[in-house]
All heavy atoms as TSV, in Angstrom:
chain	resi	resn	atom	element	x	y	z
A	1	MET	N	N	109.977	105.788	27.656
A	1	MET	CA	C	108.914	105.346	28.559
A	1	MET	C	C	108.174	106.602	29.044
A	1	MET	O	O	108.808	107.486	29.564
A	1	MET	CB	C	109.551	104.599	29.700
A	1	MET	CG	C	108.571	104.182	30.751
A	1	MET	SD	S	109.303	102.898	31.764
A	1	MET	CE	C	107.930	101.912	31.988
A	2	PRO	N	N	106.829	106.638	28.891
A	2	PRO	CA	C	106.073	107.840	29.263
A	2	PRO	C	C	105.972	107.963	30.786
A	2	PRO	O	O	105.801	106.983	31.493
A	2	PRO	CB	C	104.699	107.629	28.662
A	2	PRO	CG	C	104.611	106.164	28.365
A	2	PRO	CD	C	105.984	105.638	28.227
A	3	THR	N	N	106.046	109.180	31.208
A	3	THR	CA	C	105.935	109.483	32.623
A	3	THR	C	C	104.476	109.744	32.989
A	3	THR	O	O	103.656	109.934	32.092
A	3	THR	CB	C	106.774	110.712	33.019
A	3	THR	OG1	O	106.239	111.818	32.315
A	3	THR	CG2	C	108.228	110.512	32.650
A	4	PRO	N	N	104.086	109.812	34.266
A	4	PRO	CA	C	102.724	110.118	34.600
A	4	PRO	C	C	102.257	111.482	34.095
A	4	PRO	O	O	101.095	111.667	33.678
A	4	PRO	CB	C	102.747	110.081	36.142
A	4	PRO	CG	C	103.812	109.137	36.512
A	4	PRO	CD	C	104.860	109.356	35.451
A	5	LEU	N	N	103.171	112.405	33.990
A	5	LEU	CA	C	102.858	113.736	33.431
A	5	LEU	C	C	102.568	113.655	31.958
A	5	LEU	O	O	101.577	114.255	31.494
A	5	LEU	CB	C	103.998	114.707	33.720
A	5	LEU	CG	C	103.776	116.131	33.245
A	5	LEU	CD1	C	102.521	116.738	33.956
A	5	LEU	CD2	C	104.960	116.980	33.483
A	6	ASP	N	N	103.323	112.829	31.261
A	6	ASP	CA	C	103.060	112.609	29.821
A	6	ASP	C	C	101.678	111.956	29.587
A	6	ASP	O	O	100.940	112.408	28.696
A	6	ASP	CB	C	104.105	111.714	29.196
A	6	ASP	CG	C	105.470	112.392	29.115
A	6	ASP	OD1	O	105.516	113.627	29.098
A	6	ASP	OD2	O	106.531	111.669	29.152
A	7	ARG	N	N	101.296	111.035	30.438
A	7	ARG	CA	C	100.013	110.387	30.264
A	7	ARG	C	C	98.907	111.365	30.619
A	7	ARG	O	O	97.826	111.322	29.973
A	7	ARG	CB	C	99.968	109.140	31.182
A	7	ARG	CG	C	100.723	107.931	30.609
A	7	ARG	CD	C	100.379	106.683	31.392
A	7	ARG	NE	N	100.978	106.818	32.723
A	7	ARG	CZ	C	102.122	106.205	33.088
A	7	ARG	NH1	N	102.787	105.462	32.247
A	7	ARG	NH2	N	102.578	106.351	34.279
A	8	ALA	N	N	99.140	112.235	31.591
A	8	ALA	CA	C	98.076	113.206	31.992
A	8	ALA	C	C	97.913	114.202	30.833
A	8	ALA	O	O	96.755	114.672	30.633
A	8	ALA	CB	C	98.453	113.903	33.260
A	9	MET	N	N	98.983	114.581	30.187
A	9	MET	CA	C	98.852	115.578	29.054
A	9	MET	C	C	98.189	114.957	27.873
A	9	MET	O	O	97.593	115.678	27.103
A	9	MET	CB	C	100.254	116.003	28.720
A	9	MET	CG	C	100.941	116.929	29.740
A	9	MET	SD	S	100.023	118.417	29.996
A	9	MET	CE	C	100.333	119.235	28.435
A	10	GLN	N	N	98.205	113.624	27.754
A	10	GLN	CA	C	97.604	113.026	26.577
A	10	GLN	C	C	96.025	113.004	26.776
A	10	GLN	O	O	95.320	113.061	25.777
A	10	GLN	CB	C	98.051	111.578	26.403
A	10	GLN	CG	C	99.422	111.528	25.877
A	10	GLN	CD	C	100.012	110.099	25.776
A	10	GLN	OE1	O	99.343	109.141	26.177
A	10	GLN	NE2	N	101.183	109.961	25.195
A	11	SER	N	N	95.588	112.956	28.009
A	11	SER	CA	C	94.103	113.004	28.203
A	11	SER	C	C	93.740	114.467	28.426
A	11	SER	O	O	93.668	114.995	29.472
A	11	SER	CB	C	93.670	112.168	29.418
A	11	SER	OG	O	94.426	112.642	30.575
A	12	ARG	N	N	93.546	115.153	27.277
A	12	ARG	CA	C	93.336	116.587	27.275
A	12	ARG	C	C	92.127	117.041	28.009
A	12	ARG	O	O	92.117	118.096	28.596
A	12	ARG	CB	C	93.281	117.110	25.849
A	12	ARG	CG	C	94.566	116.915	25.063
A	12	ARG	CD	C	95.033	118.228	24.605
A	12	ARG	NE	N	96.214	118.065	23.805
A	12	ARG	CZ	C	97.375	118.612	24.098
A	12	ARG	NH1	N	97.458	119.398	25.122
A	12	ARG	NH2	N	98.435	118.434	23.350
A	13	GLY	N	N	91.070	116.269	28.008
A	13	GLY	CA	C	89.811	116.633	28.654
A	13	GLY	C	C	89.972	116.847	30.150
A	13	GLY	O	O	89.583	117.861	30.716
A	14	SER	N	N	90.634	115.890	30.833
A	14	SER	CA	C	90.837	116.039	32.265
A	14	SER	C	C	91.849	117.177	32.564
A	14	SER	O	O	91.707	117.887	33.568
A	14	SER	CB	C	91.251	114.762	32.899
A	14	SER	OG	O	92.474	114.293	32.291
A	15	PHE	N	N	92.832	117.298	31.711
A	15	PHE	CA	C	93.815	118.345	31.881
A	15	PHE	C	C	93.164	119.751	31.752
A	15	PHE	O	O	93.394	120.633	32.564
A	15	PHE	CB	C	94.964	118.231	30.909
A	15	PHE	CG	C	96.015	119.318	31.042
A	15	PHE	CD1	C	96.856	119.328	32.082
A	15	PHE	CD2	C	96.088	120.296	30.061
A	15	PHE	CE1	C	97.805	120.370	32.168
A	15	PHE	CE2	C	97.006	121.277	30.145
A	15	PHE	CZ	C	97.871	121.326	31.222
A	16	LEU	N	N	92.318	119.893	30.716
A	16	LEU	CA	C	91.648	121.204	30.490
A	16	LEU	C	C	90.645	121.455	31.631
A	16	LEU	O	O	90.481	122.655	32.036
A	16	LEU	CB	C	90.983	121.215	29.167
A	16	LEU	CG	C	91.939	121.270	27.977
A	16	LEU	CD1	C	91.106	121.189	26.657
A	16	LEU	CD2	C	92.787	122.522	27.979
A	17	ALA	N	N	89.988	120.423	32.126
A	17	ALA	CA	C	89.068	120.646	33.279
A	17	ALA	C	C	89.855	121.096	34.503
A	17	ALA	O	O	89.396	122.036	35.202
A	17	ALA	CB	C	88.309	119.327	33.564
A	18	PHE	N	N	90.988	120.484	34.750
A	18	PHE	CA	C	91.776	120.891	35.932
A	18	PHE	C	C	92.253	122.308	35.757
A	18	PHE	O	O	92.228	123.074	36.743
A	18	PHE	CB	C	92.962	119.930	36.095
A	18	PHE	CG	C	93.860	120.272	37.211
A	18	PHE	CD1	C	93.498	120.149	38.503
A	18	PHE	CD2	C	95.114	120.836	36.899
A	18	PHE	CE1	C	94.347	120.490	39.548
A	18	PHE	CE2	C	96.001	121.229	37.931
A	18	PHE	CZ	C	95.574	121.052	39.258
A	19	THR	N	N	92.765	122.677	34.610
A	19	THR	CA	C	93.266	124.066	34.407
A	19	THR	C	C	92.109	125.033	34.476
A	19	THR	O	O	92.284	126.163	34.981
A	19	THR	CB	C	94.015	124.208	33.091
A	19	THR	OG1	O	93.192	123.803	32.012
A	19	THR	CG2	C	95.279	123.396	33.105
A	20	GLY	N	N	90.927	124.649	34.044
A	20	GLY	CA	C	89.810	125.529	34.158
A	20	GLY	C	C	89.378	125.782	35.583
A	20	GLY	O	O	89.056	126.886	35.991
A	21	ILE	N	N	89.421	124.733	36.425
A	21	ILE	CA	C	89.128	124.888	37.839
A	21	ILE	C	C	90.181	125.755	38.518
A	21	ILE	O	O	89.812	126.627	39.311
A	21	ILE	CB	C	89.074	123.475	38.533
A	21	ILE	CG1	C	87.830	122.739	38.005
A	21	ILE	CG2	C	89.061	123.612	40.006
A	21	ILE	CD1	C	87.785	121.282	38.442
A	22	VAL	N	N	91.447	125.553	38.182
A	22	VAL	CA	C	92.481	126.364	38.770
A	22	VAL	C	C	92.303	127.842	38.430
A	22	VAL	O	O	92.428	128.749	39.178
A	22	VAL	CB	C	93.903	125.837	38.418
A	22	VAL	CG1	C	94.953	126.836	38.794
A	22	VAL	CG2	C	94.136	124.527	39.056
A	23	THR	N	N	91.939	128.103	37.161
A	23	THR	CA	C	91.746	129.460	36.653
A	23	THR	C	C	90.531	130.078	37.333
A	23	THR	O	O	90.574	131.279	37.729
A	23	THR	CB	C	91.567	129.426	35.138
A	23	THR	OG1	O	92.697	128.850	34.551
A	23	THR	CG2	C	91.370	130.843	34.588
A	24	ALA	N	N	89.466	129.299	37.494
A	24	ALA	CA	C	88.255	129.817	38.107
A	24	ALA	C	C	88.532	130.183	39.580
A	24	ALA	O	O	88.065	131.248	40.102
A	24	ALA	CB	C	87.126	128.810	38.006
A	25	VAL	N	N	89.260	129.336	40.256
A	25	VAL	CA	C	89.608	129.618	41.700
A	25	VAL	C	C	90.479	130.853	41.780
A	25	VAL	O	O	90.280	131.715	42.630
A	25	VAL	CB	C	90.242	128.391	42.313
A	25	VAL	CG1	C	90.868	128.738	43.688
A	25	VAL	CG2	C	89.252	127.256	42.487
A	26	ALA	N	N	91.403	131.007	40.883
A	26	ALA	CA	C	92.318	132.210	40.903
A	26	ALA	C	C	91.502	133.433	40.627
A	26	ALA	O	O	91.663	134.470	41.293
A	26	ALA	CB	C	93.432	132.044	39.872
A	27	ALA	N	N	90.557	133.405	39.668
A	27	ALA	CA	C	89.766	134.588	39.346
A	27	ALA	C	C	88.845	134.906	40.562
A	27	ALA	O	O	88.643	136.096	40.864
A	27	ALA	CB	C	88.866	134.309	38.092
A	28	TRP	N	N	88.288	133.900	41.168
A	28	TRP	CA	C	87.436	134.173	42.327
A	28	TRP	C	C	88.176	134.764	43.434
A	28	TRP	O	O	87.724	135.698	44.157
A	28	TRP	CB	C	86.768	132.872	42.787
A	28	TRP	CG	C	85.887	133.093	44.004
A	28	TRP	CD1	C	86.223	132.802	45.291
A	28	TRP	CD2	C	84.605	133.660	44.000
A	28	TRP	NE1	N	85.190	133.177	46.126
A	28	TRP	CE2	C	84.185	133.713	45.375
A	28	TRP	CE3	C	83.715	134.139	43.015
A	28	TRP	CZ2	C	82.944	134.183	45.745
A	28	TRP	CZ3	C	82.542	134.614	43.382
A	28	TRP	CH2	C	82.130	134.628	44.734
A	29	THR	N	N	89.436	134.299	43.671
A	29	THR	CA	C	90.274	134.858	44.724
A	29	THR	C	C	90.627	136.298	44.413
A	29	THR	O	O	90.604	137.158	45.390
A	29	THR	CB	C	91.563	134.043	44.862
A	29	THR	OG1	O	91.217	132.674	45.141
A	29	THR	CG2	C	92.433	134.547	45.938
A	30	ILE	N	N	90.938	136.629	43.197
A	30	ILE	CA	C	91.312	137.984	42.833
A	30	ILE	C	C	90.086	138.922	42.836
A	30	ILE	O	O	90.107	140.009	43.469
A	30	ILE	CB	C	92.020	138.028	41.491
A	30	ILE	CG1	C	93.276	137.279	41.531
A	30	ILE	CG2	C	92.152	139.446	41.010
A	30	ILE	CD1	C	93.947	137.007	40.203
A	31	TRP	N	N	89.003	138.568	42.230
A	31	TRP	CA	C	87.815	139.439	42.060
A	31	TRP	C	C	86.697	139.198	43.029
A	31	TRP	O	O	85.789	140.019	43.115
A	31	TRP	CB	C	87.324	139.359	40.668
A	31	TRP	CG	C	88.228	139.935	39.630
A	31	TRP	CD1	C	88.808	141.155	39.690
A	31	TRP	CD2	C	88.677	139.381	38.400
A	31	TRP	NE1	N	89.590	141.327	38.635
A	31	TRP	CE2	C	89.516	140.300	37.791
A	31	TRP	CE3	C	88.396	138.188	37.792
A	31	TRP	CZ2	C	90.114	140.006	36.589
A	31	TRP	CZ3	C	88.983	137.909	36.577
A	31	TRP	CH2	C	89.848	138.798	35.996
A	32	GLY	N	N	86.742	138.103	43.712
A	32	GLY	CA	C	85.623	137.724	44.621
A	32	GLY	C	C	85.662	138.556	45.925
A	32	GLY	O	O	84.647	138.696	46.553
A	33	GLY	N	N	86.791	139.054	46.355
A	33	GLY	CA	C	86.863	139.842	47.586
A	33	GLY	C	C	86.358	141.236	47.409
A	33	GLY	O	O	85.735	141.590	46.396
A	34	ASP	N	N	86.674	142.033	48.393
A	34	ASP	CA	C	86.238	143.424	48.312
A	34	ASP	C	C	87.287	144.198	47.499
A	34	ASP	O	O	88.230	144.848	48.029
A	34	ASP	CB	C	86.161	144.009	49.736
A	34	ASP	CG	C	84.939	143.543	50.438
A	34	ASP	OD1	O	84.003	143.123	49.768
A	34	ASP	OD2	O	84.916	143.634	51.683
A	35	MET	N	N	87.108	144.166	46.219
A	35	MET	CA	C	87.997	144.888	45.327
A	35	MET	C	C	87.713	146.432	45.484
A	35	MET	O	O	88.625	147.230	45.553
A	35	MET	CB	C	87.787	144.505	43.890
A	35	MET	CG	C	88.800	145.071	42.932
A	35	MET	SD	S	88.554	144.311	41.331
A	35	MET	CE	C	90.259	144.100	40.833
A	36	PHE	N	N	86.446	146.769	45.634
A	36	PHE	CA	C	86.076	148.123	45.883
A	36	PHE	C	C	85.238	148.122	47.189
A	36	PHE	O	O	83.984	148.058	47.137
A	36	PHE	CB	C	85.233	148.661	44.703
A	36	PHE	CG	C	85.968	148.662	43.414
A	36	PHE	CD1	C	85.658	147.757	42.459
A	36	PHE	CD2	C	86.958	149.570	43.179
A	36	PHE	CE1	C	86.303	147.709	41.252
A	36	PHE	CE2	C	87.635	149.567	41.971
A	36	PHE	CZ	C	87.346	148.609	40.989
A	37	PRO	N	N	85.845	148.195	48.353
A	37	PRO	CA	C	85.117	148.119	49.579
A	37	PRO	C	C	84.094	149.218	49.775
A	37	PRO	O	O	84.342	150.348	49.281
A	37	PRO	CB	C	86.199	148.128	50.641
A	37	PRO	CG	C	87.366	148.735	49.999
A	37	PRO	CD	C	87.229	148.466	48.542
A	38	ALA	N	N	83.009	148.890	50.389
A	38	ALA	CA	C	81.979	149.911	50.642
A	38	ALA	C	C	82.445	150.926	51.659
A	38	ALA	O	O	83.215	150.606	52.546
A	38	ALA	CB	C	80.691	149.169	51.123
A	39	GLU	N	N	81.964	152.139	51.508
A	39	GLU	CA	C	82.337	153.166	52.459
A	39	GLU	C	C	81.620	152.939	53.786
A	39	GLU	O	O	80.568	152.297	53.862
A	39	GLU	CB	C	81.965	154.567	51.893
A	39	GLU	CG	C	82.708	154.938	50.642
A	39	GLU	CD	C	82.375	156.321	50.177
A	39	GLU	OE1	O	81.963	157.158	51.001
A	39	GLU	OE2	O	82.425	156.547	49.006
A	40	LYS	N	N	82.224	153.377	54.895
A	40	LYS	CA	C	81.648	153.228	56.171
A	40	LYS	C	C	80.438	154.121	56.310
A	40	LYS	O	O	80.289	155.123	55.650
A	40	LYS	CB	C	82.665	153.574	57.283
A	40	LYS	CG	C	83.843	152.606	57.290
A	40	LYS	CD	C	84.810	152.970	58.390
A	40	LYS	CE	C	85.930	152.036	58.409
A	40	LYS	NZ	N	86.896	152.312	59.473
A	41	ASP	N	N	79.550	153.757	57.241
A	41	ASP	CA	C	78.397	154.567	57.535
A	41	ASP	C	C	78.847	155.904	58.154
A	41	ASP	O	O	79.824	155.963	58.882
A	41	ASP	CB	C	77.478	153.867	58.479
A	41	ASP	CG	C	76.781	152.670	57.909
A	41	ASP	OD1	O	76.644	152.617	56.671
A	41	ASP	OD2	O	76.346	151.757	58.673
A	42	PRO	N	N	78.147	156.981	57.747
A	42	PRO	CA	C	78.560	158.291	58.315
A	42	PRO	C	C	78.311	158.345	59.804
A	42	PRO	O	O	77.398	157.744	60.343
A	42	PRO	CB	C	77.665	159.263	57.555
A	42	PRO	CG	C	76.524	158.441	57.001
A	42	PRO	CD	C	77.055	157.042	56.863
A	43	THR	N	N	79.177	159.053	60.528
A	43	THR	CA	C	79.042	159.219	61.958
A	43	THR	C	C	79.086	160.709	62.241
A	43	THR	O	O	79.415	161.571	61.380
A	43	THR	CB	C	80.190	158.587	62.672
A	43	THR	OG1	O	81.442	159.128	62.244
A	43	THR	CG2	C	80.190	157.049	62.477
A	44	GLY	N	N	78.687	161.082	63.419
A	44	GLY	CA	C	78.725	162.522	63.826
A	44	GLY	C	C	77.347	163.144	63.669
A	44	GLY	O	O	76.298	162.503	63.584
A	45	ASP	N	N	77.360	164.431	63.636
A	45	ASP	CA	C	76.127	165.222	63.530
A	45	ASP	C	C	75.576	165.190	62.110
A	45	ASP	O	O	76.248	165.580	61.181
A	45	ASP	CB	C	76.464	166.656	63.962
A	45	ASP	CG	C	75.250	167.499	64.007
A	45	ASP	OD1	O	74.123	166.974	64.068
A	45	ASP	OD2	O	75.394	168.774	64.047
A	46	PRO	N	N	74.336	164.723	61.947
A	46	PRO	CA	C	73.755	164.658	60.618
A	46	PRO	C	C	73.627	166.069	59.940
A	46	PRO	O	O	73.532	166.134	58.738
A	46	PRO	CB	C	72.364	164.063	60.850
A	46	PRO	CG	C	72.477	163.285	62.109
A	46	PRO	CD	C	73.516	164.069	62.934
A	47	GLU	N	N	73.629	167.095	60.738
A	47	GLU	CA	C	73.527	168.462	60.171
A	47	GLU	C	C	74.821	168.786	59.308
A	47	GLU	O	O	74.738	169.642	58.447
A	47	GLU	CB	C	73.422	169.484	61.320
A	47	GLU	CG	C	72.115	169.387	62.022
A	47	GLU	CD	C	70.923	169.837	61.178
A	47	GLU	OE1	O	71.099	170.692	60.317
A	47	GLU	OE2	O	69.871	169.273	61.386
A	48	ASN	N	N	75.906	168.071	59.594
A	48	ASN	CA	C	77.173	168.343	58.873
A	48	ASN	C	C	77.491	167.312	57.814
A	48	ASN	O	O	78.568	167.356	57.259
A	48	ASN	CB	C	78.325	168.450	59.898
A	48	ASN	CG	C	78.158	169.534	60.919
A	48	ASN	OD1	O	77.587	170.569	60.630
A	48	ASN	ND2	N	78.608	169.277	62.146
A	49	TRP	N	N	76.589	166.408	57.542
A	49	TRP	CA	C	76.801	165.359	56.540
A	49	TRP	C	C	76.661	165.962	55.131
A	49	TRP	O	O	75.883	166.882	54.874
A	49	TRP	CB	C	75.810	164.209	56.682
A	49	TRP	CG	C	76.068	163.369	57.900
A	49	TRP	CD1	C	77.073	163.438	58.741
A	49	TRP	CD2	C	75.218	162.322	58.327
A	49	TRP	NE1	N	76.935	162.500	59.750
A	49	TRP	CE2	C	75.778	161.767	59.502
A	49	TRP	CE3	C	74.030	161.767	57.895
A	49	TRP	CZ2	C	75.212	160.734	60.186
A	49	TRP	CZ3	C	73.478	160.708	58.587
A	49	TRP	CH2	C	74.066	160.169	59.740
A	50	THR	N	N	77.380	165.371	54.188
A	50	THR	CA	C	77.230	165.774	52.775
A	50	THR	C	C	75.986	165.061	52.181
A	50	THR	O	O	75.419	164.158	52.837
A	50	THR	CB	C	78.446	165.367	51.974
A	50	THR	OG1	O	78.533	163.959	52.000
A	50	THR	CG2	C	79.716	166.030	52.516
A	51	ILE	N	N	75.586	165.477	51.059
A	51	ILE	CA	C	74.449	164.852	50.379
A	51	ILE	C	C	74.695	163.378	50.138
A	51	ILE	O	O	73.767	162.545	50.345
A	51	ILE	CB	C	74.135	165.581	49.039
A	51	ILE	CG1	C	73.769	167.051	49.270
A	51	ILE	CG2	C	73.031	164.872	48.298
A	51	ILE	CD1	C	72.498	167.263	50.079
A	52	SER	N	N	75.823	162.996	49.728
A	52	SER	CA	C	76.128	161.607	49.505
A	52	SER	C	C	76.104	160.781	50.820
A	52	SER	O	O	75.604	159.611	50.779
A	52	SER	CB	C	77.470	161.421	48.784
A	52	SER	OG	O	78.521	161.895	49.624
A	53	GLU	N	N	76.555	161.334	51.886
A	53	GLU	CA	C	76.455	160.662	53.179
A	53	GLU	C	C	75.009	160.481	53.591
A	53	GLU	O	O	74.603	159.434	54.124
A	53	GLU	CB	C	77.244	161.390	54.242
A	53	GLU	CG	C	78.728	161.310	54.095
A	53	GLU	CD	C	79.493	162.172	55.086
A	53	GLU	OE1	O	78.980	163.248	55.494
A	53	GLU	OE2	O	80.633	161.785	55.446
A	54	LEU	N	N	74.210	161.507	53.395
A	54	LEU	CA	C	72.749	161.392	53.733
A	54	LEU	C	C	72.089	160.315	52.915
A	54	LEU	O	O	71.324	159.495	53.424
A	54	LEU	CB	C	72.049	162.739	53.508
A	54	LEU	CG	C	72.375	163.820	54.506
A	54	LEU	CD1	C	71.795	165.136	53.999
A	54	LEU	CD2	C	71.760	163.499	55.859
A	55	ARG	N	N	72.373	160.282	51.603
A	55	ARG	CA	C	71.763	159.281	50.748
A	55	ARG	C	C	72.222	157.868	51.134
A	55	ARG	O	O	71.433	156.924	51.130
A	55	ARG	CB	C	72.109	159.557	49.285
A	55	ARG	CG	C	71.423	160.752	48.760
A	55	ARG	CD	C	71.713	160.938	47.273
A	55	ARG	NE	N	70.920	162.075	46.778
A	55	ARG	CZ	C	71.244	162.863	45.821
A	55	ARG	NH1	N	72.378	162.576	45.152
A	55	ARG	NH2	N	70.491	163.849	45.454
A	56	ARG	N	N	73.539	157.664	51.455
A	56	ARG	CA	C	74.032	156.384	51.836
A	56	ARG	C	C	73.358	155.884	53.143
A	56	ARG	O	O	72.960	154.755	53.274
A	56	ARG	CB	C	75.579	156.446	52.049
A	56	ARG	CG	C	76.198	155.147	52.182
A	56	ARG	CD	C	77.725	155.246	52.160
A	56	ARG	NE	N	78.156	156.607	51.970
A	56	ARG	CZ	C	79.097	157.177	52.753
A	56	ARG	NH1	N	79.660	156.553	53.701
A	56	ARG	NH2	N	79.440	158.422	52.494
A	57	TRP	N	N	73.193	156.846	54.121
A	57	TRP	CA	C	72.544	156.469	55.346
A	57	TRP	C	C	71.050	156.121	55.133
A	57	TRP	O	O	70.571	155.114	55.659
A	57	TRP	CB	C	72.620	157.636	56.335
A	57	TRP	CG	C	72.070	157.309	57.683
A	57	TRP	CD1	C	72.627	156.614	58.634
A	57	TRP	CD2	C	70.749	157.657	58.097
A	57	TRP	NE1	N	71.765	156.476	59.739
A	57	TRP	CE2	C	70.585	157.124	59.400
A	57	TRP	CE3	C	69.683	158.364	57.562
A	57	TRP	CZ2	C	69.415	157.320	60.156
A	57	TRP	CZ3	C	68.513	158.503	58.307
A	57	TRP	CH2	C	68.386	158.006	59.568
A	58	LEU	N	N	70.365	156.900	54.281
A	58	LEU	CA	C	68.955	156.570	54.005
A	58	LEU	C	C	68.821	155.275	53.295
A	58	LEU	O	O	67.849	154.485	53.570
A	58	LEU	CB	C	68.361	157.684	53.149
A	58	LEU	CG	C	68.089	158.999	53.934
A	58	LEU	CD1	C	67.625	160.102	52.936
A	58	LEU	CD2	C	67.001	158.792	55.011
A	59	GLU	N	N	69.663	154.942	52.372
A	59	GLU	CA	C	69.630	153.635	51.691
A	59	GLU	C	C	69.900	152.481	52.639
A	59	GLU	O	O	69.209	151.463	52.567
A	59	GLU	CB	C	70.631	153.578	50.558
A	59	GLU	CG	C	70.242	154.452	49.369
A	59	GLU	CD	C	71.344	154.414	48.284
A	59	GLU	OE1	O	72.259	153.638	48.334
A	59	GLU	OE2	O	71.186	155.281	47.351
A	60	ALA	N	N	70.836	152.675	53.576
A	60	ALA	CA	C	71.063	151.620	54.557
A	60	ALA	C	C	69.888	151.437	55.477
A	60	ALA	O	O	69.509	150.325	55.811
A	60	ALA	CB	C	72.329	151.985	55.428
A	61	VAL	N	N	69.279	152.518	55.924
A	61	VAL	CA	C	68.099	152.411	56.791
A	61	VAL	C	C	66.941	151.744	56.033
A	61	VAL	O	O	66.219	150.862	56.548
A	61	VAL	CB	C	67.675	153.762	57.319
A	61	VAL	CG1	C	66.326	153.753	57.994
A	61	VAL	CG2	C	68.747	154.312	58.231
A	62	ARG	N	N	66.734	152.117	54.759
A	62	ARG	CA	C	65.683	151.583	53.909
A	62	ARG	C	C	65.926	150.085	53.752
A	62	ARG	O	O	64.960	149.294	53.851
A	62	ARG	CB	C	65.627	152.261	52.626
A	62	ARG	CG	C	64.438	151.892	51.748
A	62	ARG	CD	C	64.319	152.706	50.447
A	62	ARG	NE	N	64.437	154.150	50.713
A	62	ARG	CZ	C	65.224	154.954	50.048
A	62	ARG	NH1	N	66.035	154.484	49.132
A	62	ARG	NH2	N	65.270	156.206	50.310
A	63	ALA	N	N	67.131	149.657	53.537
A	63	ALA	CA	C	67.448	148.230	53.388
A	63	ALA	C	C	67.202	147.493	54.675
A	63	ALA	O	O	66.690	146.318	54.700
A	63	ALA	CB	C	68.880	148.029	52.881
A	64	PHE	N	N	67.505	148.120	55.787
A	64	PHE	CA	C	67.330	147.473	57.107
A	64	PHE	C	C	65.827	147.297	57.429
A	64	PHE	O	O	65.419	146.269	57.930
A	64	PHE	CB	C	67.985	148.299	58.223
A	64	PHE	CG	C	67.796	147.775	59.572
A	64	PHE	CD1	C	68.416	146.628	60.009
A	64	PHE	CD2	C	66.902	148.426	60.471
A	64	PHE	CE1	C	68.248	146.112	61.228
A	64	PHE	CE2	C	66.700	147.904	61.718
A	64	PHE	CZ	C	67.377	146.789	62.115
A	65	LEU	N	N	65.024	148.307	57.034
A	65	LEU	CA	C	63.546	148.223	57.354
A	65	LEU	C	C	62.849	147.183	56.483
A	65	LEU	O	O	61.846	146.680	56.835
A	65	LEU	CB	C	62.925	149.623	57.146
A	65	LEU	CG	C	63.360	150.668	58.142
A	65	LEU	CD1	C	62.710	151.996	57.794
A	65	LEU	CD2	C	62.994	150.268	59.538
A	66	HIS	N	N	63.426	146.846	55.325
A	66	HIS	CA	C	62.784	145.873	54.443
A	66	HIS	C	C	63.170	144.437	54.757
A	66	HIS	O	O	62.742	143.535	54.038
A	66	HIS	CB	C	63.137	146.192	52.941
A	66	HIS	CG	C	62.379	147.399	52.468
A	66	HIS	ND1	N	61.062	147.398	52.149
A	66	HIS	CD2	C	62.803	148.647	52.223
A	66	HIS	CE1	C	60.684	148.578	51.755
A	66	HIS	NE2	N	61.732	149.405	51.804
A	67	LEU	N	N	64.007	144.256	55.812
A	67	LEU	CA	C	64.366	142.870	56.136
A	67	LEU	C	C	63.174	142.261	56.779
A	67	LEU	O	O	62.523	141.534	56.917
A	67	LEU	CB	C	65.523	142.885	57.135
A	67	LEU	CG	C	66.854	143.320	56.575
A	67	LEU	CD1	C	67.867	143.350	57.683
A	67	LEU	CD2	C	67.296	142.345	55.471
């Protein structure tokens, strides 16, 4: 006598759709977050900032002004 799981496995389309949704949610959970978080804005005296800190600050200001 077939069990509900046996009947679900026979309808491959719905089973594959369900596993696809579960896989997509798992991938989104793993890669959707801040895998490589952005660096914080530089603080302190701008005279002591590195070139990369100056560029990051200028890009942030430029993005803010274009809002």
